[in-house]
PyMOL Python script that loads the backbone (N, CA, C, O; Angstrom):
from pymol import cmd

cmd.read_pdbstr("""\
ATOM      1  N   MET A   1     -16.091   1.135  20.925  1.00  0.00           N
ATOM      2  CA  MET A   1     -15.656   1.440  19.570  1.00  0.00           C
ATOM      3  C   MET A   1     -16.906   1.556  18.693  1.00  0.00           C
ATOM      4  O   MET A   1     -17.813   0.729  18.779  1.00  0.00           O
ATOM      5  N   SER A   2     -16.941   2.571  17.865  1.00  0.00           N
ATOM      6  CA  SER A   2     -18.128   2.794  17.037  1.00  0.00           C
ATOM      7  C   SER A   2     -18.184   1.811  15.865  1.00  0.00           C
ATOM      8  O   SER A   2     -17.165   1.272  15.433  1.00  0.00           O
ATOM      9  N   THR A   3     -19.382   1.598  15.374  1.00  0.00           N
ATOM     10  CA  THR A   3     -19.583   0.724  14.215  1.00  0.00           C
ATOM     11  C   THR A   3     -18.839   1.257  13.004  1.00  0.00           C
ATOM     12  O   THR A   3     -18.292   0.481  12.222  1.00  0.00           O
ATOM     13  N   GLU A   4     -18.815   2.569  12.842  1.00  0.00           N
ATOM     14  CA  GLU A   4     -18.117   3.167  11.705  1.00  0.00           C
ATOM     15  C   GLU A   4     -16.623   2.854  11.740  1.00  0.00           C
ATOM     16  O   GLU A   4     -16.034   2.525  10.710  1.00  0.00           O
ATOM     17  N   VAL A   5     -16.013   2.953  12.907  1.00  0.00           N
ATOM     18  CA  VAL A   5     -14.585   2.657  13.036  1.00  0.00           C
ATOM     19  C   VAL A   5     -14.319   1.187  12.735  1.00  0.00           C
ATOM     20  O   VAL A   5     -13.340   0.853  12.066  1.00  0.00           O
ATOM     21  N   ILE A   6     -15.181   0.316  13.224  1.00  0.00           N
ATOM     22  CA  ILE A   6     -15.027  -1.131  12.950  1.00  0.00           C
ATOM     23  C   ILE A   6     -15.132  -1.393  11.447  1.00  0.00           C
ATOM     24  O   ILE A   6     -14.329  -2.147  10.897  1.00  0.00           O
ATOM     25  N   GLU A   7     -16.100  -0.789  10.785  1.00  0.00           N
ATOM     26  CA  GLU A   7     -16.281  -1.002   9.346  1.00  0.00           C
ATOM     27  C   GLU A   7     -15.099  -0.455   8.547  1.00  0.00           C
ATOM     28  O   GLU A   7     -14.650  -1.086   7.590  1.00  0.00           O
ATOM     29  N   ARG A   8     -14.599   0.708   8.934  1.00  0.00           N
ATOM     30  CA  ARG A   8     -13.447   1.283   8.231  1.00  0.00           C
ATOM     31  C   ARG A   8     -12.200   0.440   8.447  1.00  0.00           C
ATOM     32  O   ARG A   8     -11.384   0.298   7.536  1.00  0.00           O
ATOM     33  N   THR A   9     -12.045  -0.117   9.632  1.00  0.00           N
ATOM     34  CA  THR A   9     -10.902  -0.988   9.916  1.00  0.00           C
ATOM     35  C   THR A   9     -10.998  -2.273   9.102  1.00  0.00           C
ATOM     36  O   THR A   9      -9.992  -2.750   8.577  1.00  0.00           O
ATOM     37  N   ALA A  10     -12.193  -2.833   8.992  1.00  0.00           N
ATOM     38  CA  ALA A  10     -12.383  -4.041   8.179  1.00  0.00           C
ATOM     39  C   ALA A  10     -12.053  -3.757   6.715  1.00  0.00           C
ATOM     40  O   ALA A  10     -11.451  -4.596   6.045  1.00  0.00           O
ATOM     41  N   ALA A  11     -12.438  -2.588   6.216  1.00  0.00           N
ATOM     42  CA  ALA A  11     -12.124  -2.216   4.832  1.00  0.00           C
ATOM     43  C   ALA A  11     -10.613  -2.086   4.646  1.00  0.00           C
ATOM     44  O   ALA A  11     -10.077  -2.511   3.623  1.00  0.00           O
ATOM     45  N   LEU A  12      -9.930  -1.504   5.621  1.00  0.00           N
ATOM     46  CA  LEU A  12      -8.480  -1.378   5.575  1.00  0.00           C
ATOM     47  C   LEU A  12      -7.816  -2.749   5.511  1.00  0.00           C
ATOM     48  O   LEU A  12      -6.933  -2.982   4.686  1.00  0.00           O
ATOM     49  N   LEU A  13      -8.243  -3.646   6.377  1.00  0.00           N
ATOM     50  CA  LEU A  13      -7.669  -4.987   6.385  1.00  0.00           C
ATOM     51  C   LEU A  13      -7.974  -5.731   5.090  1.00  0.00           C
ATOM     52  O   LEU A  13      -7.164  -6.539   4.634  1.00  0.00           O
ATOM     53  N   GLY A  14      -9.124  -5.469   4.500  1.00  0.00           N
ATOM     54  CA  GLY A  14      -9.451  -6.070   3.208  1.00  0.00           C
ATOM     55  C   GLY A  14      -8.494  -5.608   2.123  1.00  0.00           C
ATOM     56  O   GLY A  14      -8.071  -6.404   1.284  1.00  0.00           O
ATOM     57  N   LEU A  15      -8.150  -4.327   2.134  1.00  0.00           N
ATOM     58  CA  LEU A  15      -7.188  -3.811   1.155  1.00  0.00           C
ATOM     59  C   LEU A  15      -5.820  -4.459   1.330  1.00  0.00           C
ATOM     60  O   LEU A  15      -5.132  -4.748   0.351  1.00  0.00           O
ATOM     61  N   LEU A  16      -5.435  -4.682   2.567  1.00  0.00           N
ATOM     62  CA  LEU A  16      -4.138  -5.299   2.831  1.00  0.00           C
ATOM     63  C   LEU A  16      -4.130  -6.780   2.478  1.00  0.00           C
ATOM     64  O   LEU A  16      -3.063  -7.386   2.378  1.00  0.00           O
ATOM     65  N   GLY A  17      -5.304  -7.367   2.289  1.00  0.00           N
ATOM     66  CA  GLY A  17      -5.420  -8.786   1.994  1.00  0.00           C
ATOM     67  C   GLY A  17      -5.092  -9.160   0.561  1.00  0.00           C
ATOM     68  O   GLY A  17      -5.035 -10.348   0.244  1.00  0.00           O
ATOM     69  N   HIS A  18      -4.876  -8.202  -0.307  1.00  0.00           N
ATOM     70  CA  HIS A  18      -4.542  -8.481  -1.706  1.00  0.00           C
ATOM     71  C   HIS A  18      -3.016  -8.593  -1.824  1.00  0.00           C
ATOM     72  O   HIS A  18      -2.309  -7.646  -1.479  1.00  0.00           O
ATOM     73  N   PRO A  19      -2.495  -9.727  -2.302  1.00  0.00           N
ATOM     74  CA  PRO A  19      -1.042  -9.938  -2.313  1.00  0.00           C
ATOM     75  C   PRO A  19      -0.240  -8.849  -3.028  1.00  0.00           C
ATOM     76  O   PRO A  19       0.797  -8.430  -2.512  1.00  0.00           O
ATOM     77  N   LYS A  20      -0.674  -8.386  -4.176  1.00  0.00           N
ATOM     78  CA  LYS A  20       0.103  -7.382  -4.911  1.00  0.00           C
ATOM     79  C   LYS A  20       0.060  -6.027  -4.215  1.00  0.00           C
ATOM     80  O   LYS A  20       1.051  -5.296  -4.229  1.00  0.00           O
ATOM     81  N   ARG A  21      -1.081  -5.679  -3.603  1.00  0.00           N
ATOM     82  CA  ARG A  21      -1.128  -4.422  -2.849  1.00  0.00           C
ATOM     83  C   ARG A  21      -0.199  -4.504  -1.644  1.00  0.00           C
ATOM     84  O   ARG A  21       0.506  -3.545  -1.332  1.00  0.00           O
ATOM     85  N   LEU A  22      -0.199  -5.649  -0.970  1.00  0.00           N
ATOM     86  CA  LEU A  22       0.676  -5.831   0.186  1.00  0.00           C
ATOM     87  C   LEU A  22       2.144  -5.763  -0.243  1.00  0.00           C
ATOM     88  O   LEU A  22       2.960  -5.133   0.430  1.00  0.00           O
ATOM     89  N   GLU A  23       2.473  -6.403  -1.346  1.00  0.00           N
ATOM     90  CA  GLU A  23       3.846  -6.345  -1.854  1.00  0.00           C
ATOM     91  C   GLU A  23       4.248  -4.917  -2.196  1.00  0.00           C
ATOM     92  O   GLU A  23       5.374  -4.504  -1.920  1.00  0.00           O
ATOM     93  N   ALA A  24       3.337  -4.167  -2.794  1.00  0.00           N
ATOM     94  CA  ALA A  24       3.626  -2.770  -3.134  1.00  0.00           C
ATOM     95  C   ALA A  24       3.915  -1.969  -1.869  1.00  0.00           C
ATOM     96  O   ALA A  24       4.856  -1.176  -1.834  1.00  0.00           O
ATOM     97  N   LEU A  25       3.113  -2.173  -0.842  1.00  0.00           N
ATOM     98  CA  LEU A  25       3.336  -1.464   0.419  1.00  0.00           C
ATOM     99  C   LEU A  25       4.669  -1.859   1.043  1.00  0.00           C
ATOM    100  O   LEU A  25       5.360  -1.021   1.623  1.00  0.00           O
ATOM    101  N   LEU A  26       5.026  -3.125   0.924  1.00  0.00           N
ATOM    102  CA  LEU A  26       6.333  -3.570   1.430  1.00  0.00           C
ATOM    103  C   LEU A  26       7.472  -2.854   0.706  1.00  0.00           C
ATOM    104  O   LEU A  26       8.432  -2.411   1.338  1.00  0.00           O
ATOM    105  N   LEU A  27       7.367  -2.741  -0.603  1.00  0.00           N
ATOM    106  CA  LEU A  27       8.393  -2.039  -1.369  1.00  0.00           C
ATOM    107  C   LEU A  27       8.464  -0.567  -0.975  1.00  0.00           C
ATOM    108  O   LEU A  27       9.549   0.012  -0.917  1.00  0.00           O
ATOM    109  N   LEU A  28       7.323   0.031  -0.706  1.00  0.00           N
ATOM    110  CA  LEU A  28       7.297   1.451  -0.360  1.00  0.00           C
ATOM    111  C   LEU A  28       7.834   1.730   1.044  1.00  0.00           C
ATOM    112  O   LEU A  28       8.126   2.878   1.378  1.00  0.00           O
ATOM    113  N   ARG A  29       7.966   0.690   1.863  1.00  0.00           N
ATOM    114  CA  ARG A  29       8.583   0.898   3.185  1.00  0.00           C
ATOM    115  C   ARG A  29      10.025   1.374   3.043  1.00  0.00           C
ATOM    116  O   ARG A  29      10.543   2.061   3.924  1.00  0.00           O
ATOM    117  N   ASP A  30      10.678   1.008   1.929  1.00  0.00           N
ATOM    118  CA  ASP A  30      12.082   1.388   1.703  1.00  0.00           C
ATOM    119  C   ASP A  30      12.228   2.762   1.070  1.00  0.00           C
ATOM    120  O   ASP A  30      13.345   3.254   0.915  1.00  0.00           O
ATOM    121  N   GLY A  31      11.115   3.388   0.702  1.00  0.00           N
ATOM    122  CA  GLY A  31      11.171   4.727   0.116  1.00  0.00           C
ATOM    123  C   GLY A  31      10.251   4.850  -1.074  1.00  0.00           C
ATOM    124  O   GLY A  31       9.694   3.859  -1.546  1.00  0.00           O
ATOM    125  N   PRO A  32      10.090   6.073  -1.561  1.00  0.00           N
ATOM    126  CA  PRO A  32       9.151   6.341  -2.657  1.00  0.00           C
ATOM    127  C   PRO A  32       9.554   5.660  -3.958  1.00  0.00           C
ATOM    128  O   PRO A  32      10.736   5.512  -4.269  1.00  0.00           O
ATOM    129  N   LEU A  33       8.534   5.249  -4.706  1.00  0.00           N
ATOM    130  CA  LEU A  33       8.715   4.650  -6.029  1.00  0.00           C
ATOM    131  C   LEU A  33       7.611   5.136  -6.947  1.00  0.00           C
ATOM    132  O   LEU A  33       6.532   5.516  -6.491  1.00  0.00           O
ATOM    133  N   SER A  34       7.885   5.121  -8.236  1.00  0.00           N
ATOM    134  CA  SER A  34       6.860   5.461  -9.224  1.00  0.00           C
ATOM    135  C   SER A  34       5.992   4.239  -9.506  1.00  0.00           C
ATOM    136  O   SER A  34       6.349   3.115  -9.151  1.00  0.00           O
ATOM    137  N   ALA A  35       4.861   4.468 -10.142  1.00  0.00           N
ATOM    138  CA  ALA A  35       3.975   3.361 -10.526  1.00  0.00           C
ATOM    139  C   ALA A  35       4.704   2.406 -11.461  1.00  0.00           C
ATOM    140  O   ALA A  35       4.543   1.190 -11.358  1.00  0.00           O
ATOM    141  N   GLY A  36       5.502   2.949 -12.370  1.00  0.00           N
ATOM    142  CA  GLY A  36       6.258   2.113 -13.297  1.00  0.00           C
ATOM    143  C   GLY A  36       7.280   1.242 -12.595  1.00  0.00           C
ATOM    144  O   GLY A  36       7.441   0.070 -12.933  1.00  0.00           O
ATOM    145  N   GLU A  37       7.970   1.811 -11.621  1.00  0.00           N
ATOM    146  CA  GLU A  37       8.951   1.036 -10.855  1.00  0.00           C
ATOM    147  C   GLU A  37       8.274  -0.071 -10.063  1.00  0.00           C
ATOM    148  O   GLU A  37       8.759  -1.202 -10.022  1.00  0.00           O
ATOM    149  N   LEU A  38       7.152   0.257  -9.435  1.00  0.00           N
ATOM    150  CA  LEU A  38       6.407  -0.764  -8.691  1.00  0.00           C
ATOM    151  C   LEU A  38       5.905  -1.855  -9.623  1.00  0.00           C
ATOM    152  O   LEU A  38       6.039  -3.042  -9.326  1.00  0.00           O
ATOM    153  N   ALA A  39       5.331  -1.457 -10.745  1.00  0.00           N
ATOM    154  CA  ALA A  39       4.796  -2.431 -11.703  1.00  0.00           C
ATOM    155  C   ALA A  39       5.895  -3.382 -12.168  1.00  0.00           C
ATOM    156  O   ALA A  39       5.683  -4.592 -12.246  1.00  0.00           O
ATOM    157  N   SER A  40       7.056  -2.836 -12.475  1.00  0.00           N
ATOM    158  CA  SER A  40       8.175  -3.653 -12.942  1.00  0.00           C
ATOM    159  C   SER A  40       8.608  -4.656 -11.876  1.00  0.00           C
ATOM    160  O   SER A  40       8.823  -5.831 -12.174  1.00  0.00           O
ATOM    161  N   GLN A  41       8.734  -4.196 -10.650  1.00  0.00           N
ATOM    162  CA  GLN A  41       9.191  -5.082  -9.569  1.00  0.00           C
ATOM    163  C   GLN A  41       8.153  -6.131  -9.193  1.00  0.00           C
ATOM    164  O   GLN A  41       8.503  -7.205  -8.703  1.00  0.00           O
ATOM    165  N   LEU A  42       6.871  -5.824  -9.422  1.00  0.00           N
ATOM    166  CA  LEU A  42       5.805  -6.760  -9.055  1.00  0.00           C
ATOM    167  C   LEU A  42       5.314  -7.599 -10.229  1.00  0.00           C
ATOM    168  O   LEU A  42       4.475  -8.483 -10.057  1.00  0.00           O
ATOM    169  N   GLY A  43       5.836  -7.324 -11.417  1.00  0.00           N
ATOM    170  CA  GLY A  43       5.413  -8.087 -12.582  1.00  0.00           C
ATOM    171  C   GLY A  43       3.994  -7.786 -13.021  1.00  0.00           C
ATOM    172  O   GLY A  43       3.282  -8.676 -13.485  1.00  0.00           O
ATOM    173  N   LEU A  44       3.578  -6.532 -12.876  1.00  0.00           N
ATOM    174  CA  LEU A  44       2.230  -6.111 -13.268  1.00  0.00           C
ATOM    175  C   LEU A  44       2.307  -5.139 -14.442  1.00  0.00           C
ATOM    176  O   LEU A  44       3.316  -4.463 -14.641  1.00  0.00           O
ATOM    177  N   GLU A  45       1.230  -5.082 -15.208  1.00  0.00           N
ATOM    178  CA  GLU A  45       1.097  -4.030 -16.203  1.00  0.00           C
ATOM    179  C   GLU A  45       0.951  -2.703 -15.462  1.00  0.00           C
ATOM    180  O   GLU A  45       0.417  -2.667 -14.353  1.00  0.00           O
ATOM    181  N   GLN A  46       1.421  -1.613 -16.069  1.00  0.00           N
ATOM    182  CA  GLN A  46       1.352  -0.327 -15.382  1.00  0.00           C
ATOM    183  C   GLN A  46      -0.094   0.084 -15.093  1.00  0.00           C
ATOM    184  O   GLN A  46      -0.362   0.704 -14.064  1.00  0.00           O
ATOM    185  N   SER A  47      -1.023  -0.250 -15.982  1.00  0.00           N
ATOM    186  CA  SER A  47      -2.430   0.107 -15.739  1.00  0.00           C
ATOM    187  C   SER A  47      -2.982  -0.636 -14.522  1.00  0.00           C
ATOM    188  O   SER A  47      -3.754  -0.073 -13.746  1.00  0.00           O
ATOM    189  N   ALA A  48      -2.584  -1.901 -14.355  1.00  0.00           N
ATOM    190  CA  ALA A  48      -3.034  -2.674 -13.191  1.00  0.00           C
ATOM    191  C   ALA A  48      -2.423  -2.096 -11.911  1.00  0.00           C
ATOM    192  O   ALA A  48      -3.089  -2.016 -10.878  1.00  0.00           O
ATOM    193  N   MET A  49      -1.153  -1.694 -11.990  1.00  0.00           N
ATOM    194  CA  MET A  49      -0.499  -1.103 -10.821  1.00  0.00           C
ATOM    195  C   MET A  49      -1.143   0.226 -10.472  1.00  0.00           C
ATOM    196  O   MET A  49      -1.343   0.527  -9.295  1.00  0.00           O
ATOM    197  N   SER A  50      -1.464   1.016 -11.465  1.00  0.00           N
ATOM    198  CA  SER A  50      -2.115   2.305 -11.218  1.00  0.00           C
ATOM    199  C   SER A  50      -3.459   2.115 -10.537  1.00  0.00           C
ATOM    200  O   SER A  50      -3.834   2.893  -9.660  1.00  0.00           O
ATOM    201  N   HIS A  51      -4.177   1.088 -10.940  1.00  0.00           N
ATOM    202  CA  HIS A  51      -5.464   0.787 -10.300  1.00  0.00           C
ATOM    203  C   HIS A  51      -5.266   0.450  -8.820  1.00  0.00           C
ATOM    204  O   HIS A  51      -5.988   0.953  -7.959  1.00  0.00           O
ATOM    205  N   GLN A  52      -4.281  -0.408  -8.535  1.00  0.00           N
ATOM    206  CA  GLN A  52      -4.013  -0.785  -7.145  1.00  0.00           C
ATOM    207  C   GLN A  52      -3.563   0.428  -6.328  1.00  0.00           C
ATOM    208  O   GLN A  52      -3.964   0.578  -5.174  1.00  0.00           O
ATOM    209  N   LEU A  53      -2.745   1.283  -6.909  1.00  0.00           N
ATOM    210  CA  LEU A  53      -2.297   2.483  -6.207  1.00  0.00           C
ATOM    211  C   LEU A  53      -3.449   3.446  -5.943  1.00  0.00           C
ATOM    212  O   LEU A  53      -3.480   4.114  -4.909  1.00  0.00           O
ATOM    213  N   ARG A  54      -4.386   3.517  -6.869  1.00  0.00           N
ATOM    214  CA  ARG A  54      -5.562   4.374  -6.655  1.00  0.00           C
ATOM    215  C   ARG A  54      -6.352   3.889  -5.443  1.00  0.00           C
ATOM    216  O   ARG A  54      -6.801   4.696  -4.630  1.00  0.00           O
ATOM    217  N   LEU A  55      -6.521   2.580  -5.320  1.00  0.00           N
ATOM    218  CA  LEU A  55      -7.233   2.029  -4.161  1.00  0.00           C
ATOM    219  C   LEU A  55      -6.478   2.337  -2.862  1.00  0.00           C
ATOM    220  O   LEU A  55      -7.087   2.704  -1.857  1.00  0.00           O
ATOM    221  N   LEU A  56      -5.170   2.187  -2.892  1.00  0.00           N
ATOM    222  CA  LEU A  56      -4.363   2.463  -1.703  1.00  0.00           C
ATOM    223  C   LEU A  56      -4.370   3.951  -1.354  1.00  0.00           C
ATOM    224  O   LEU A  56      -4.376   4.317  -0.178  1.00  0.00           O
ATOM    225  N   ARG A  57      -4.369   4.804  -2.378  1.00  0.00           N
ATOM    226  CA  ARG A  57      -4.421   6.249  -2.136  1.00  0.00           C
ATOM    227  C   ARG A  57      -5.781   6.658  -1.585  1.00  0.00           C
ATOM    228  O   ARG A  57      -5.864   7.482  -0.675  1.00  0.00           O
ATOM    229  N   ASP A  58      -6.844   6.081  -2.136  1.00  0.00           N
ATOM    230  CA  ASP A  58      -8.200   6.382  -1.645  1.00  0.00           C
ATOM    231  C   ASP A  58      -8.371   5.977  -0.186  1.00  0.00           C
ATOM    232  O   ASP A  58      -9.132   6.600   0.555  1.00  0.00           O
ATOM    233  N   ALA A  59      -7.656   4.926   0.223  1.00  0.00           N
ATOM    234  CA  ALA A  59      -7.719   4.454   1.614  1.00  0.00           C
ATOM    235  C   ALA A  59      -6.717   5.190   2.509  1.00  0.00           C
ATOM    236  O   ALA A  59      -6.609   4.900   3.700  1.00  0.00           O
ATOM    237  N   ARG A  60      -5.989   6.141   1.925  1.00  0.00           N
ATOM    238  CA  ARG A  60      -4.997   6.938   2.653  1.00  0.00           C
ATOM    239  C   ARG A  60      -3.844   6.092   3.192  1.00  0.00           C
ATOM    240  O   ARG A  60      -3.260   6.412   4.228  1.00  0.00           O
ATOM    241  N   LEU A  61      -3.522   5.011   2.478  1.00  0.00           N
ATOM    242  CA  LEU A  61      -2.361   4.188   2.844  1.00  0.00           C
ATOM    243  C   LEU A  61      -1.103   4.686   2.150  1.00  0.00           C
ATOM    244  O   LEU A  61       0.002   4.539   2.673  1.00  0.00           O
ATOM    245  N   VAL A  62      -1.273   5.277   0.970  1.00  0.00           N
ATOM    246  CA  VAL A  62      -0.148   5.884   0.257  1.00  0.00           C
ATOM    247  C   VAL A  62      -0.542   7.297  -0.147  1.00  0.00           C
ATOM    248  O   VAL A  62      -1.720   7.633  -0.268  1.00  0.00           O
ATOM    249  N   SER A  63       0.481   8.103  -0.348  1.00  0.00           N
ATOM    250  CA  SER A  63       0.279   9.447  -0.888  1.00  0.00           C
ATOM    251  C   SER A  63       1.178   9.571  -2.106  1.00  0.00           C
ATOM    252  O   SER A  63       2.076   8.754  -2.310  1.00  0.00           O
ATOM    253  N   SER A  64       0.936  10.579  -2.905  1.00  0.00           N
ATOM    254  CA  SER A  64       1.735  10.750  -4.116  1.00  0.00           C
ATOM    255  C   SER A  64       2.199  12.196  -4.225  1.00  0.00           C
ATOM    256  O   SER A  64       1.528  13.129  -3.784  1.00  0.00           O
ATOM    257  N   ASP A  65       3.379  12.345  -4.832  1.00  0.00           N
ATOM    258  CA  ASP A  65       3.974  13.656  -5.091  1.00  0.00           C
ATOM    259  C   ASP A  65       4.491  13.657  -6.510  1.00  0.00           C
ATOM    260  O   ASP A  65       5.134  12.707  -6.957  1.00  0.00           O
ATOM    261  N   ARG A  66       4.200  14.735  -7.210  1.00  0.00           N
ATOM    262  CA  ARG A  66       4.704  14.873  -8.573  1.00  0.00           C
ATOM    263  C   ARG A  66       6.088  15.502  -8.516  1.00  0.00           C
ATOM    264  O   ARG A  66       6.298  16.525  -7.864  1.00  0.00           O
ATOM    265  N   GLN A  67       7.031  14.868  -9.215  1.00  0.00           N
ATOM    266  CA  GLN A  67       8.381  15.405  -9.371  1.00  0.00           C
ATOM    267  C   GLN A  67       8.664  15.473 -10.852  1.00  0.00           C
ATOM    268  O   GLN A  67       9.111  14.500 -11.459  1.00  0.00           O
ATOM    269  N   GLY A  68       8.405  16.617 -11.422  1.00  0.00           N
ATOM    270  CA  GLY A  68       8.515  16.757 -12.871  1.00  0.00           C
ATOM    271  C   GLY A  68       7.417  15.941 -13.530  1.00  0.00           C
ATOM    272  O   GLY A  68       6.234  16.137 -13.250  1.00  0.00           O
ATOM    273  N   ARG A  69       7.806  15.033 -14.397  1.00  0.00           N
ATOM    274  CA  ARG A  69       6.829  14.180 -15.080  1.00  0.00           C
ATOM    275  C   ARG A  69       6.504  12.926 -14.299  1.00  0.00           C
ATOM    276  O   ARG A  69       5.542  12.226 -14.616  1.00  0.00           O
ATOM    277  N   ARG A  70       7.301  12.633 -13.278  1.00  0.00           N
ATOM    278  CA  ARG A  70       7.104  11.409 -12.481  1.00  0.00           C
ATOM    279  C   ARG A  70       6.204  11.673 -11.286  1.00  0.00           C
ATOM    280  O   ARG A  70       6.227  12.750 -10.691  1.00  0.00           O
ATOM    281  N   VAL A  71       5.419  10.672 -10.953  1.00  0.00           N
ATOM    282  CA  VAL A  71       4.627  10.701  -9.725  1.00  0.00           C
ATOM    283  C   VAL A  71       5.206   9.618  -8.823  1.00  0.00           C
ATOM    284  O   VAL A  71       5.252   8.444  -9.188  1.00  0.00           O
ATOM    285  N   LEU A  72       5.642  10.033  -7.648  1.00  0.00           N
ATOM    286  CA  LEU A  72       6.218   9.092  -6.694  1.00  0.00           C
ATOM    287  C   LEU A  72       5.210   8.790  -5.601  1.00  0.00           C
ATOM    288  O   LEU A  72       4.527   9.682  -5.098  1.00  0.00           O
ATOM    289  N   TYR A  73       5.132   7.525  -5.246  1.00  0.00           N
ATOM    290  CA  TYR A  73       4.216   7.064  -4.202  1.00  0.00           C
ATOM    291  C   TYR A  73       5.032   6.711  -2.965  1.00  0.00           C
ATOM    292  O   TYR A  73       6.142   6.188  -3.061  1.00  0.00           O
ATOM    293  N   ARG A  74       4.458   7.008  -1.802  1.00  0.00           N
ATOM    294  CA  ARG A  74       5.112   6.682  -0.530  1.00  0.00           C
ATOM    295  C   ARG A  74       4.046   6.305   0.476  1.00  0.00           C
ATOM    296  O   ARG A  74       2.875   6.653   0.321  1.00  0.00           O
ATOM    297  N   LEU A  75       4.462   5.587   1.512  1.00  0.00           N
ATOM    298  CA  LEU A  75       3.535   5.270   2.593  1.00  0.00           C
ATOM    299  C   LEU A  75       3.087   6.571   3.231  1.00  0.00           C
ATOM    300  O   LEU A  75       3.877   7.501   3.390  1.00  0.00           O
ATOM    301  N   THR A  76       1.825   6.631   3.591  1.00  0.00           N
ATOM    302  CA  THR A  76       1.277   7.856   4.159  1.00  0.00           C
ATOM    303  C   THR A  76       1.912   8.193   5.497  1.00  0.00           C
ATOM    304  O   THR A  76       2.251   9.351   5.745  1.00  0.00           O
ATOM    305  N   ASP A  77       2.078   7.204   6.361  1.00  0.00           N
ATOM    306  CA  ASP A  77       2.676   7.462   7.676  1.00  0.00           C
ATOM    307  C   ASP A  77       3.228   6.171   8.267  1.00  0.00           C
ATOM    308  O   ASP A  77       3.098   5.098   7.677  1.00  0.00           O
ATOM    309  N   HIS A  78       3.838   6.286   9.426  1.00  0.00           N
ATOM    310  CA  HIS A  78       4.483   5.141  10.058  1.00  0.00           C
ATOM    311  C   HIS A  78       3.493   4.067  10.505  1.00  0.00           C
ATOM    312  O   HIS A  78       3.880   2.912  10.683  1.00  0.00           O
ATOM    313  N   HIS A  79       2.221   4.431  10.689  1.00  0.00           N
ATOM    314  CA  HIS A  79       1.230   3.435  11.094  1.00  0.00           C
ATOM    315  C   HIS A  79       1.091   2.330  10.045  1.00  0.00           C
ATOM    316  O   HIS A  79       0.939   1.157  10.387  1.00  0.00           O
ATOM    317  N   VAL A  80       1.144   2.706   8.789  1.00  0.00           N
ATOM    318  CA  VAL A  80       1.000   1.726   7.710  1.00  0.00           C
ATOM    319  C   VAL A  80       2.136   0.712   7.783  1.00  0.00           C
ATOM    320  O   VAL A  80       1.905  -0.492   7.675  1.00  0.00           O
ATOM    321  N   ALA A  81       3.357   1.195   7.966  1.00  0.00           N
ATOM    322  CA  ALA A  81       4.509   0.291   8.073  1.00  0.00           C
ATOM    323  C   ALA A  81       4.379  -0.623   9.287  1.00  0.00           C
ATOM    324  O   ALA A  81       4.740  -1.798   9.221  1.00  0.00           O
ATOM    325  N   HIS A  82       3.870  -0.094  10.387  1.00  0.00           N
ATOM    326  CA  HIS A  82       3.697  -0.914  11.600  1.00  0.00           C
ATOM    327  C   HIS A  82       2.651  -2.008  11.393  1.00  0.00           C
ATOM    328  O   HIS A  82       2.847  -3.147  11.817  1.00  0.00           O
ATOM    329  N   ILE A  83       1.552  -1.664  10.748  1.00  0.00           N
ATOM    330  CA  ILE A  83       0.497  -2.652  10.496  1.00  0.00           C
ATOM    331  C   ILE A  83       1.068  -3.809   9.671  1.00  0.00           C
ATOM    332  O   ILE A  83       0.853  -4.978   9.992  1.00  0.00           O
ATOM    333  N   ILE A  84       1.791  -3.471   8.614  1.00  0.00           N
ATOM    334  CA  ILE A  84       2.369  -4.487   7.737  1.00  0.00           C
ATOM    335  C   ILE A  84       3.405  -5.319   8.497  1.00  0.00           C
ATOM    336  O   ILE A  84       3.400  -6.548   8.431  1.00  0.00           O
ATOM    337  N   GLY A  85       4.282  -4.636   9.210  1.00  0.00           N
ATOM    338  CA  GLY A  85       5.318  -5.336   9.967  1.00  0.00           C
ATOM    339  C   GLY A  85       4.744  -6.278  11.007  1.00  0.00           C
ATOM    340  O   GLY A  85       5.216  -7.406  11.153  1.00  0.00           O
ATOM    341  N   ASP A  86       3.727  -5.824  11.734  1.00  0.00           N
ATOM    342  CA  ASP A  86       3.104  -6.667  12.754  1.00  0.00           C
ATOM    343  C   ASP A  86       2.421  -7.880  12.126  1.00  0.00           C
ATOM    344  O   ASP A  86       2.504  -8.988  12.657  1.00  0.00           O
ATOM    345  N   ALA A  87       1.748  -7.670  10.997  1.00  0.00           N
ATOM    346  CA  ALA A  87       1.074  -8.785  10.329  1.00  0.00           C
ATOM    347  C   ALA A  87       2.088  -9.814   9.839  1.00  0.00           C
ATOM    348  O   ALA A  87       1.880 -11.017  10.000  1.00  0.00           O
ATOM    349  N   LEU A  88       3.175  -9.349   9.246  1.00  0.00           N
ATOM    350  CA  LEU A  88       4.217 -10.271   8.765  1.00  0.00           C
ATOM    351  C   LEU A  88       4.867 -11.015   9.913  1.00  0.00           C
ATOM    352  O   LEU A  88       5.135 -12.211   9.800  1.00  0.00           O
ATOM    353  N   ALA A  89       5.125 -10.333  11.013  1.00  0.00           N
ATOM    354  CA  ALA A  89       5.717 -10.989  12.176  1.00  0.00           C
ATOM    355  C   ALA A  89       4.781 -12.051  12.731  1.00  0.00           C
ATOM    356  O   ALA A  89       5.222 -13.139  13.101  1.00  0.00           O
ATOM    357  N   HIS A  90       3.491 -11.739  12.789  1.00  0.00           N
ATOM    358  CA  HIS A  90       2.511 -12.686  13.316  1.00  0.00           C
ATOM    359  C   HIS A  90       2.479 -13.960  12.469  1.00  0.00           C
ATOM    360  O   HIS A  90       2.490 -15.071  13.000  1.00  0.00           O
ATOM    361  N   VAL A  91       2.440 -13.784  11.150  1.00  0.00           N
ATOM    362  CA  VAL A  91       2.381 -14.933  10.251  1.00  0.00           C
ATOM    363  C   VAL A  91       3.690 -15.729  10.301  1.00  0.00           C
ATOM    364  O   VAL A  91       3.669 -16.960  10.270  1.00  0.00           O
ATOM    365  N   SER A  92       4.807 -15.040  10.377  1.00  0.00           N
ATOM    366  CA  SER A  92       6.123 -15.703  10.404  1.00  0.00           C
ATOM    367  C   SER A  92       6.305 -16.538  11.663  1.00  0.00           C
ATOM    368  O   SER A  92       6.986 -17.563  11.629  1.00  0.00           O
ATOM    369  N   GLU A  93       5.709 -16.116  12.768  1.00  0.00           N
ATOM    370  CA  GLU A  93       5.845 -16.849  14.023  1.00  0.00           C
ATOM    371  C   GLU A  93       5.037 -18.129  14.043  1.00  0.00           C
ATOM    372  O   GLU A  93       5.360 -19.069  14.770  1.00  0.00           O
ATOM    373  N   GLY A  94       3.981 -18.162  13.239  1.00  0.00           N
ATOM    374  CA  GLY A  94       3.070 -19.304  13.273  1.00  0.00           C
ATOM    375  C   GLY A  94       3.540 -20.406  12.433  1.00  0.00           C
ATOM    376  O   GLY A  94       2.883 -21.444  12.353  1.00  0.00           O
TER     377      GLY A  94
END
""", "prot")
cmd.dss("prot")
cmd.show_as("cartoon", "prot")
cmd.util.cbc("prot")
cmd.orient("prot")
């Protein structure tokens, strides 16, 4: 495995280590949501949620689509859901 892949994987796991980002990803497993909807459900200011979503989008964990005036965020692919699910299962078993 190359050093670059190891470093990128460590960065990915670091992003998942933030509780609110992880909670946002959990919510997005059920389908697309807007930044406002996520912020409301997580108890964050919309600007703070937008910042977290920008980090997740930059890491290619979420993607966004504009629908009229709304921007909806969704998990980029099934790998993201699997990573989260496996991590939660591991912690729950311990």
